[in-house]
C-alpha positions, 0 to 999 in steps of 0.5 A: 500500500502506498499513501501520500500527502498533497505535499509529496510525503509518501509512506510505503506499507509492506505489512499484510498478505493475501488473506486481507482480500476478503469481504469486510476487510476494508471495513475493519481497516476503516474502523481501525483508522477511525479509532486512531483518529478518535484517539487524537492521532493526526490524520496522515499518521493515523492512516499510515498506522492503521494500514500497517496495523491492519496488515500486521494483524493479518500477518499475526493470523497467518503466522499463528494459525497458518491461515491466509486463504479464507481469513475472515474479517472478524478475525482481523480486529481481535488480532489488531487489538492484541497487537496494538496492546502489546506495542503500547 
């Protein structure tokens, strides 16, 4: 995922895997970004952190359960919450 600001700052995210290509995954991503915004994190930082966290949560699921194909959107949010809490 590439994200950019109007003034040319570009962030390249490398977390995530094919398991994110599932129904509802984008809804989880927007919820993660929205929750970071609600915590007062600036917009670009929240978007970049949300994209990373979303992908990293999918990586946690893949590495802990060997599930990539058939990952459920409902599995991503708990993994993101766990990851966010251990990194805080």
